DSSP file (Angstrom, degrees, kcal/mol; ACC not computed):
  #  RESIDUE AA STRUCTURE BP1 BP2  ACC     N-H-->O    O-->H-N    N-H-->O    O-->H-N    TCO  KAPPA ALPHA  PHI   PSI    X-CA   Y-CA   Z-CA
    1    1 A M              0   0    0      0, 0.0     2,-0.4     0, 0.0    29,-0.1   0.000 360.0 360.0 360.0 142.4  117.1   96.7  104.2
    2    2 A H        -     0   0    0      2,-0.1    27,-0.1    27,-0.0     0, 0.0  -0.774 360.0-101.4 -98.5 142.2  119.1   94.4  102.0
    3    3 A F  S    S+     0   0    0     -2,-0.4     2,-0.2    25,-0.1    25,-0.1  -0.882  93.4  41.7-117.4 149.2  122.8   95.0  101.5
    4    4 A P  S    S+     0   0    0      0, 0.0     2,-0.2     0, 0.0    24,-0.2   0.585  82.8 155.5 -70.7 159.8  124.7   96.1   99.6
    5    5 A T  E     -A   27   0A   0     22,-2.4    22,-2.7    -2,-0.2     2,-0.4  -0.818  36.9-109.8-142.1-179.6  122.5   99.1   98.8
    6    6 A I  E     -A   26   0A   0     -2,-0.2     2,-0.3    20,-0.2    20,-0.2  -0.925  18.6-161.9-121.9 143.0  122.8  102.7   97.5
    7    7 A V  E     -A   25   0A   0     18,-2.6    18,-1.9    -2,-0.4     2,-0.3  -0.865  13.3-147.8-118.1 158.9  122.5  106.0   99.3
    8    8 A Y  E     -AB  24  42A   0     34,-2.8    34,-3.5    -2,-0.3     2,-0.3  -0.888  12.1-172.4-129.8 153.3  121.9  109.4   97.6
    9    9 A R  E     -A   23   0A   0     14,-2.1    14,-2.8    -2,-0.3    32,-0.1  -0.994  24.1-113.4-145.7 143.1  122.8  113.1   98.1
   10   10 A S  E    S+     0   0A   0     -2,-0.3    12,-0.2    38,-0.3     2,-0.2  -0.982  85.6  39.0-126.8 138.0  121.7  116.3   96.4
   11   11 A P  E    S+     0   0A   0      0, 0.0     2,-0.3     0, 0.0    11,-0.2   0.524  84.6 129.2 -80.5 169.1  123.2  118.3   94.7
   12   12 A G  E     -     0   0A   0     10,-0.2    11,-0.3     2,-0.2     4,-0.1  -0.869  68.0 -73.2-164.0-163.9  125.5  116.1   92.6
   13   13 A A  E    S+     0   0A   0     -2,-0.3    10,-0.2     9,-0.2    -3,-0.1   0.613 100.1  75.0 -86.3 -14.6  126.7  115.2   89.2
   14   14 A H  E    S-A   22   0A   0      8,-2.5     8,-2.6     1,-0.0    -2,-0.2  -0.835  85.1-113.3-106.6 136.2  123.6  113.4   87.9
   15   15 A P  E     +A   21   0A   0      0, 0.0     6,-0.3     0, 0.0    -2,-0.1  -0.431  45.1 179.3 -65.3 137.1  120.4  115.0   86.8
   16   16 A G    >   -     0   0    0      4,-3.0     3,-0.6     1,-0.2     4,-0.3  -0.648  30.0 -68.6-129.3-175.4  117.5  114.2   89.1
   17   17 A P  G >  S+     0   0    0      0, 0.0     3,-1.4     0, 0.0    -1,-0.2  -0.224 108.2  36.0 -70.8 166.6  113.8  114.8   89.7
   18   18 A F  G 3  S-     0   0    0      1,-0.3     3,-0.1     2,-0.0    57,-0.0   0.682 132.3 -69.0  65.4  20.5  112.4  118.1   90.8
   19   19 A G  G <  S+     0   0    0     -3,-0.6    -1,-0.3     1,-0.2     2,-0.1   0.749 108.5 119.4  72.0  22.8  115.0  120.0   88.6
   20   20 A S    <   -     0   0    0     -3,-1.4    -4,-3.0    -4,-0.3     2,-0.3  -0.322  55.3-132.8-107.3-171.1  117.7  118.8   91.0
   21   21 A S  E     -A   15   0A   0     -6,-0.3     2,-0.3    -2,-0.1    -8,-0.1  -0.921  19.9-166.9-138.8 165.8  120.9  116.7   90.7
   22   22 A Y  E     -A   14   0A   0     -8,-2.6    -8,-2.5    -2,-0.3     2,-0.3  -0.982  16.1-148.3-151.9 160.6  122.3  113.9   92.8
   23   23 A D  E     -A    9   0A   0    -14,-2.8   -14,-2.1    -2,-0.3     2,-0.3  -0.853  20.2-162.5-119.3 161.9  125.3  111.8   93.7
   24   24 A Y  E     -A    8   0A   0     -2,-0.3     2,-0.3   -16,-0.2   -16,-0.2  -0.969   9.6-178.8-142.3 159.5  125.1  108.2   94.9
   25   25 A R  E     -A    7   0A   0    -18,-1.9   -18,-2.6    -2,-0.3     2,-0.2  -0.983  27.4-111.4-154.0 154.7  127.4  105.7   96.6
   26   26 A G  E     -A    6   0A   0     -2,-0.3     2,-0.4   -20,-0.2   -20,-0.2  -0.592  21.7-162.8 -87.9 148.7  127.2  102.1   97.7
   27   27 A V  E     -A    5   0A   0    -22,-2.7   -22,-2.4    -2,-0.2     3,-0.1  -0.986   6.5-161.7-128.6 143.9  127.1  100.9  101.3
   28   28 A D        +     0   0    0     -2,-0.4     2,-0.3   -24,-0.2   -25,-0.1   0.640  66.0  11.0-101.7 -16.9  127.8   97.3  102.3
   29   29 A D  S  > S-     0   0    0      1,-0.1     4,-2.2   -26,-0.1     5,-0.1  -0.935  80.3 -91.4-155.1 174.3  126.3   97.0  105.8
   30   30 A E  H  > S+     0   0    0     -2,-0.3     4,-2.7     1,-0.2     5,-0.2   0.876 120.6  54.6 -61.7 -39.9  124.1   98.6  108.5
   31   31 A K  H  > S+     0   0    0      1,-0.2     4,-2.0     2,-0.2    -1,-0.2   0.920 110.5  45.6 -61.5 -44.5  127.1  100.4  110.1
   32   32 A S  H  > S+     0   0    0      2,-0.2     4,-2.4     1,-0.2    -1,-0.2   0.878 112.0  52.9 -65.6 -38.2  128.1  102.0  106.8
   33   33 A L  H  X S+     0   0    0     -4,-2.2     4,-2.5     2,-0.2    -2,-0.2   0.941 109.5  47.3 -62.2 -48.3  124.5  103.0  106.1
   34   34 A Q  H  X S+     0   0    0     -4,-2.7     4,-1.9     1,-0.2    -1,-0.2   0.886 112.1  50.5 -63.0 -38.6  124.1  104.7  109.5
   35   35 A A  H  X S+     0   0    0     -4,-2.0     4,-1.3    -5,-0.2    -1,-0.2   0.920 111.1  48.7 -64.2 -43.3  127.4  106.5  109.0
   36   36 A A  H  <>S+     0   0    0     -4,-2.4     5,-2.4     1,-0.2     4,-0.2   0.900 109.7  51.8 -64.1 -41.2  126.3  107.7  105.5
   37   37 A L  H ><5S+     0   0    0     -4,-2.5     3,-1.3     1,-0.2    -1,-0.2   0.882 107.9  52.0 -63.7 -38.4  122.9  108.9  106.9
   38   38 A R  H 3<5S+     0   0    0     -4,-1.9    -1,-0.2     1,-0.2    -2,-0.2   0.813 105.4  56.9 -66.0 -28.7  124.7  110.9  109.6
   39   39 A E  T 3<5S-     0   0    0     -4,-1.3    -1,-0.2    -3,-0.2    -2,-0.2   0.434 129.7 -94.4 -82.5   0.2  126.8  112.5  106.8
   40   40 A G  T < 5S+     0   0    0     -3,-1.3    -3,-0.2     1,-0.3    -2,-0.1   0.453  80.0 137.2 102.2   1.4  123.7  113.7  105.0
   41   41 A W      < -     0   0    0     -5,-2.4    -1,-0.3    -6,-0.1     2,-0.3  -0.455  43.2-139.6 -74.0 155.7  123.2  110.9  102.5
   42   42 A R  B     -B    8   0A   0    -34,-3.5   -34,-2.8    -2,-0.1     6,-0.0  -0.864  13.5-131.0-120.0 153.6  119.6  109.7  102.1
   43   43 A A  S    S+     0   0    0     -2,-0.3     2,-0.3   -36,-0.2   -37,-0.2   0.660  91.9  38.8 -77.4 -16.6  118.1  106.2  101.7
   44   44 A S  S  > S-     0   0    0    -36,-0.1     4,-2.1     1,-0.1     5,-0.1  -0.971  74.6-129.2-135.4 153.1  116.1  107.2   98.6
   45   45 A L  H  > S+     0   0    0     -2,-0.3     4,-2.7     1,-0.2     5,-0.2   0.896 110.4  53.0 -63.0 -42.6  116.6  109.4   95.6
   46   46 A V  H  > S+     0   0    0      1,-0.2     4,-1.8     2,-0.2    -1,-0.2   0.918 109.4  49.2 -62.2 -43.6  113.3  111.2   96.1
   47   47 A D  H  > S+     0   0    0      1,-0.2     4,-1.0     2,-0.2    -1,-0.2   0.922 113.2  47.3 -60.8 -43.8  114.2  112.0   99.7
   48   48 A A  H  < S+     0   0    0     -4,-2.1     4,-0.4     1,-0.2     3,-0.3   0.927 116.3  42.3 -64.1 -45.4  117.6  113.3   98.6
   49   49 A C  H  < S+     0   0    0     -4,-2.7    -1,-0.2     1,-0.2    -2,-0.2   0.695 119.9  41.9 -79.7 -19.0  116.3  115.5   95.8
   50   50 A S  H >< S+     0   0    0     -4,-1.8     3,-1.1    -5,-0.2    -1,-0.2   0.496  88.5  91.6-102.9  -4.4  113.3  116.8   97.7
   51   51 A A  T 3< S+     0   0    0     -4,-1.0    -2,-0.1    -3,-0.3    -1,-0.1   0.859  95.4  35.5 -61.2 -37.3  115.1  117.5  101.0
   52   52 A D  T 3  S+     0   0    0     -4,-0.4    -1,-0.3    -3,-0.1    -2,-0.1   0.350  99.9  95.6-100.4   7.6  116.0  121.0  100.2
   53   53 A K  S <  S-     0   0    0     -3,-1.1     2,-0.2     1,-0.0    -3,-0.0  -0.808  79.5-116.9 -97.5 135.6  112.9  121.9   98.2
   54   54 A P        -     0   0    0      0, 0.0     2,-0.6     0, 0.0    -2,-0.1  -0.483  26.5-129.2 -68.3 139.5  110.0  123.6  100.0
   55   55 A V        -     0   0    0     -2,-0.2     2,-0.6    24,-0.0    21,-0.1  -0.814  22.3-167.1 -92.9 121.6  106.8  121.4  100.0
   56   56 A V        -     0   0    0     -2,-0.6     2,-0.1    19,-0.2    24,-0.1  -0.938  12.8-143.0-110.3 118.3  103.8  123.3   98.7
   57   57 A S     >  -     0   0    0     -2,-0.6     4,-2.1     1,-0.1     5,-0.2  -0.467  16.8-125.8 -79.1 152.9  100.5  121.6   99.4
   58   58 A L  H  > S+     0   0    0      1,-0.2     4,-1.8     2,-0.2     5,-0.1   0.850 112.6  55.5 -63.7 -33.4   97.7  121.8   96.9
   59   59 A E  H  > S+     0   0    0      2,-0.2     4,-1.8     1,-0.2    -1,-0.2   0.919 107.4  48.4 -65.4 -43.2   95.5  123.1   99.7
   60   60 A A  H  > S+     0   0    0      1,-0.2     4,-0.9     2,-0.2    -2,-0.2   0.907 112.4  47.6 -64.6 -42.3   97.9  126.0  100.4
   61   61 A S  H  X S+     0   0    0     -4,-2.1     4,-0.9     1,-0.2     3,-0.3   0.847 110.4  53.3 -69.3 -31.4   98.2  126.9   96.7
   62   62 A A  H  < S+     0   0    0     -4,-1.8     6,-0.3     1,-0.2    -1,-0.2   0.844 104.2  55.5 -70.4 -32.8   94.4  126.8   96.3
   63   63 A S  H  < S+     0   0    0     -4,-1.8     3,-0.4     1,-0.2    -1,-0.2   0.742  96.5  65.9 -73.6 -20.2   93.9  129.2   99.2
   64   64 A V  H  < S+     0   0    0     -4,-0.9     2,-0.4    -3,-0.3    -1,-0.2   0.919 122.7  12.1 -64.6 -43.4   96.1  131.8   97.6
   65   65 A E    ><  -     0   0    0     -4,-0.9     3,-1.7    -3,-0.2    -1,-0.3  -0.797  69.0-175.0-138.3  93.6   93.7  132.3   94.7
   66   66 A A  T 3  S+     0   0    0     -3,-0.4    -1,-0.1    -2,-0.4    -2,-0.1   0.766  84.1  53.2 -62.9 -28.2   90.4  130.6   95.4
   67   67 A N  T 3  S+     0   0    0      2,-0.0     2,-0.8     0, 0.0    -1,-0.3   0.272  76.5 121.2 -93.0  12.0   89.0  131.4   91.9
   68   68 A D    <   +     0   0    0     -3,-1.7    -3,-0.1    -6,-0.3    -4,-0.0  -0.667  33.3 176.2 -79.9 110.7   91.9  129.9   90.0
   69   69 A D        +     0   0    0     -2,-0.8    -1,-0.2     2,-0.0    -3,-0.0   0.343  40.4 117.7 -95.9   5.9   90.5  127.1   87.8
   70   70 A S  S    S-     0   0    0      1,-0.1     3,-0.1     0, 0.0    -2,-0.0  -0.379  73.7-100.2 -72.4 152.5   93.9  126.3   86.2
   71   71 A P        -     0   0    0      0, 0.0    -1,-0.1     0, 0.0    -2,-0.0  -0.258  51.2 -82.3 -66.6 160.4   95.3  122.8   86.7
   72   72 A P        -     0   0    0      0, 0.0    26,-0.1     0, 0.0   -14,-0.0  -0.280  49.1-112.2 -62.4 149.4   98.0  122.3   89.3
   73   73 A T     >  -     0   0    0      1,-0.1     4,-2.4    -3,-0.1     5,-0.2  -0.293  27.6-105.4 -74.8 166.9  101.5  123.1   88.3
   74   74 A R  H  > S+     0   0    0      1,-0.2     4,-2.9     2,-0.2     5,-0.2   0.910 122.9  53.6 -58.6 -42.8  104.2  120.4   87.9
   75   75 A A  H  > S+     0   0    0      1,-0.2     4,-2.4     2,-0.2   -19,-0.2   0.894 109.1  48.3 -61.1 -39.9  105.8  121.6   91.2
   76   76 A E  H  > S+     0   0    0      2,-0.2     4,-2.3     1,-0.2    -1,-0.2   0.908 112.0  49.2 -66.8 -41.8  102.4  121.2   93.0
   77   77 A L  H  X S+     0   0    0     -4,-2.4     4,-2.5     2,-0.2    -2,-0.2   0.933 112.9  47.1 -61.8 -45.7  101.9  117.7   91.5
   78   78 A E  H  X S+     0   0    0     -4,-2.9     4,-2.7     2,-0.2     5,-0.2   0.912 111.2  51.1 -64.0 -42.7  105.4  116.7   92.6
   79   79 A A  H  X S+     0   0    0     -4,-2.4     4,-2.3    -5,-0.2    -1,-0.2   0.919 112.8  45.7 -61.0 -43.6  105.0  118.1   96.1
   80   80 A Q  H  X S+     0   0    0     -4,-2.3     4,-1.9     2,-0.2    -1,-0.2   0.905 112.3  51.0 -66.7 -41.0  101.7  116.2   96.6
   81   81 A A  H  X>S+     0   0    0     -4,-2.5     5,-2.6     2,-0.2     4,-0.6   0.907 111.5  47.3 -63.5 -42.2  103.2  113.0   95.1
   82   82 A V  H ><5S+     0   0    0     -4,-2.7     3,-1.1     1,-0.2    -1,-0.2   0.931 110.6  52.4 -63.2 -45.4  106.2  113.2   97.5
   83   83 A K  H 3<5S+     0   0    0     -4,-2.3    -1,-0.2     1,-0.3    -2,-0.2   0.849 113.0  45.0 -58.1 -35.5  103.9  113.9  100.4
   84   84 A M  H 3<5S-     0   0    0     -4,-1.9    -1,-0.3    -5,-0.1    -2,-0.2   0.504 113.7-117.9 -89.1  -5.2  101.8  110.8   99.5
   85   85 A G  T <<5 +     0   0    0     -3,-1.1    -3,-0.2    -4,-0.6     2,-0.2   0.744  56.0 160.3  76.9  23.4  104.9  108.6   99.0
   86   86 A L      < -     0   0    0     -5,-2.6     2,-0.5    -6,-0.2    -1,-0.2  -0.543  39.0-124.6 -80.0 145.0  104.1  108.0   95.3
   87   87 A K        +     0   0    0     -2,-0.2     2,-0.3   -41,-0.0    -1,-0.1  -0.786  50.8 129.5 -92.9 127.5  107.0  106.8   93.1
   88   88 A F        -     0   0    0     -2,-0.5     2,-0.3     4,-0.0   -42,-0.0  -0.953  32.2-155.8-160.5 170.7  107.6  108.8   89.9
   89   89 A D    >   -     0   0    0     -2,-0.3     3,-2.0   -73,-0.1   -73,-0.0  -0.839  46.6 -76.6-144.0-174.7  110.5  110.5   88.1
   90   90 A G  T 3  S+     0   0    0      1,-0.3   -74,-0.0    -2,-0.3     0, 0.0   0.674 124.7  60.1 -62.6 -17.8  111.1  113.4   85.7
   91   91 A R  T 3  S+     0   0    0      2,-0.1    -1,-0.3     0, 0.0    -3,-0.0   0.583  77.6 106.4 -86.2  -9.8  109.8  111.3   82.8
   92   92 A T  S <  S-     0   0    0     -3,-2.0    -4,-0.0     1,-0.1     5,-0.0  -0.578  75.3-124.8 -72.5 119.9  106.4  110.8   84.4
   93   93 A P     >  -     0   0    0      0, 0.0     4,-2.4     0, 0.0     5,-0.2  -0.268  15.5-117.5 -64.1 152.3  103.9  113.0   82.4
   94   94 A D  H  > S+     0   0    0      1,-0.2     4,-2.7     2,-0.2     5,-0.2   0.896 114.2  53.8 -55.7 -43.6  101.9  115.6   84.4
   95   95 A A  H  > S+     0   0    0      1,-0.2     4,-2.1     2,-0.2    -1,-0.2   0.906 110.4  45.9 -61.8 -42.0   98.6  113.9   83.4
   96   96 A K  H  > S+     0   0    0      2,-0.2     4,-2.6     1,-0.2    -1,-0.2   0.901 111.8  51.7 -67.7 -39.8   99.8  110.5   84.7
   97   97 A L  H  X S+     0   0    0     -4,-2.4     4,-2.1     2,-0.2    -2,-0.2   0.915 110.5  48.5 -62.7 -42.7  101.1  112.1   87.9
   98   98 A A  H  X S+     0   0    0     -4,-2.7     4,-2.5     2,-0.2    -1,-0.2   0.895 111.3  50.6 -62.8 -40.6   97.7  113.7   88.5
   99   99 A R  H  X S+     0   0    0     -4,-2.1     4,-2.6    -5,-0.2    -2,-0.2   0.913 109.0  51.2 -62.9 -43.5   96.0  110.4   87.8
  100  100 A M  H  X S+     0   0    0     -4,-2.6     4,-1.9     2,-0.2    -2,-0.2   0.901 111.4  48.0 -60.5 -42.2   98.3  108.6   90.3
  101  101 A I  H  X S+     0   0    0     -4,-2.1     4,-1.6     2,-0.2    -2,-0.2   0.933 112.4  48.2 -65.0 -46.6   97.5  111.3   93.0
  102  102 A N  H  < S+     0   0    0     -4,-2.5    -2,-0.2     1,-0.2    -1,-0.2   0.891 111.6  49.8 -62.9 -39.7   93.7  111.1   92.4
  103  103 A E  H  < S+     0   0    0     -4,-2.6    -1,-0.2     1,-0.2    -2,-0.2   0.871 109.8  51.3 -66.8 -36.0   93.8  107.3   92.5
  104  104 A A  H  <        0   0    0     -4,-1.9    -1,-0.2     1,-0.3    -2,-0.2   0.786 360.0 360.0 -71.7 -26.5   95.7  107.4   95.8
  105  105 A L     <        0   0    0     -4,-1.6    -1,-0.3    -5,-0.1    -2,-0.2   0.492 360.0 360.0 -72.8 360.0   93.2  109.8   97.3
């Protein structure tokens, strides 16, 4: 990791992905980073904003209603993207997010 860097925590004052909010603060060295992580700060915005959100897999949602031919919901797309480590934000359209997931598979 390169310093200085930023750590994130949710909820906070800034609108974030997944319908959440976040705060951020800078850290200057490894010691400060480790202290911030122990205090509940996260090294990435996605980790901070998804930490308190339940992860719903596409497989689990498909098993609920096997005959459901509707496309995945935004929440399902975001959960799968987070699980796969894909980078996106609230401005990423659903179609592009679905394309990113399919390409990564």
